[in-house]
N, C-alpha and C positions, 0 to 999 in steps of 0.2 A: 643926495646917496641919487645910485643910477641902476632900477631894477630892471633885470636881463631876462628875458623868457625866451629859451628854444623853443622848439617845435618840427615836427618832419623826420622823424626817425622810425626806424621801422628792422621789418623782416624781410632783406631780398634776397635775391639766388646771385649765385658768384656771376660779375661782367653786368653786372644789376645796376642802377642809381638812382641816387634819392635826392631830394630837394632840401636843407634844411635853415629851418626859420630862424634868426634871432629877433625880437623887438625889444626896441631900449623905451624906457619910462622913467617916469619922474622927473630928478634934475636934466639937463639939456648936456645931449653930449656932441655937441658942436665944435670939430675939433678932435675929438677922439679917433683913437685908432681903435681899431677894432678887431679883434684876433679870436681865431677859432684854436682849441685844444681836442685831445682825449683821449682817454683812460680806459686800455683793458686790465682784466680781471687779471690783477697780483703784480700788475708795470707802474709806472709812474706815469705822472700825466706827461703825455708829449705834445711842445708844439705840433699847427698843421699847417695854416694860412693866418694873415695879418693883410687890412686894409688902411691906406690913410683916408683922411678925412678929406684933403682938398682935389689935391692930385690924380687919387685914387690910384695911388701908387700898391703894388702888390709883392708878396714874398713869397713863397712855400717853400715848406720840407721838402726835401729830397724825394721822398719816399711819397708826396703826393704830386709832383710835378705831372703835368700834361695829363691828370684826371682829374684833378679839381678841379673848383671855378672860385674864389669868392668873390662876390659884390656888396655895395650899398647903396640905399637908397636915402641918402639923408632929408628929405622934405620926409619921411615916412618912420625915421629914423630906423629902418632894417638893416638887417646887413642877411646875408644869403651864402651857404656855403654848397651850390652844386657836386655832388659826388659822382662819376661816374667810374666805370670799367673796377666795380666794387670788388674787391678780393676776400676769403676770408679772415687776413690777418688787420683787414680794416675794422671789422668787430670792436666795435668799446666803445664806451660814452663820448658823446659830443657836449664840450662845451663852450659858450663864447665868452670870449672879455674884453673890457676896456680899454685902453691905456689914453690918461690924459695928455702926458706928456715921457721926452725920453728918446732913448737912440732910437736909430733905425738900425734893420729892423727889434722890433722886440719881440723875442723865442722862448724868454725865459717865464716863467709862473711870478716871479715877484715883480715883476716889473705891469704887472697891471694891477689894477685901482678894483675892477668889479666883476663877476664874476657871476654866471646864471646856473641855474641847477640840471641842467643838462639833457639830453635828449640819446636815447639807447639803437644805435645799430648794431644789427646783426644781420653777418652775411654768411649764409649759408653753399657749404660747395657741392 
């Protein structure tokens, strides 16, 4: 089993920035793609970004391109989502997820094997 723990969420004004982190422990995540999803109240969970293990290739949802940056530190087993230019519509619980293998890019929930508990991001207008 892989355990994922997110941190870094909070309350921020529109236009602000946050740094979300996800720490993986337990079974190794060598080779895993690491992704971020988010879920706003009353809405489905949606894909945000994903990063590959070795090449560090990234893929973003159109809604966050140019504002969010995903990165990872394989030595530390962490993945980070730098969120900037925040808008009220970015308010959501942000989840970290790990995918062992599959097609690229993995943008659907079912393509991921492990999930964290989430961290709340609230953007005030």
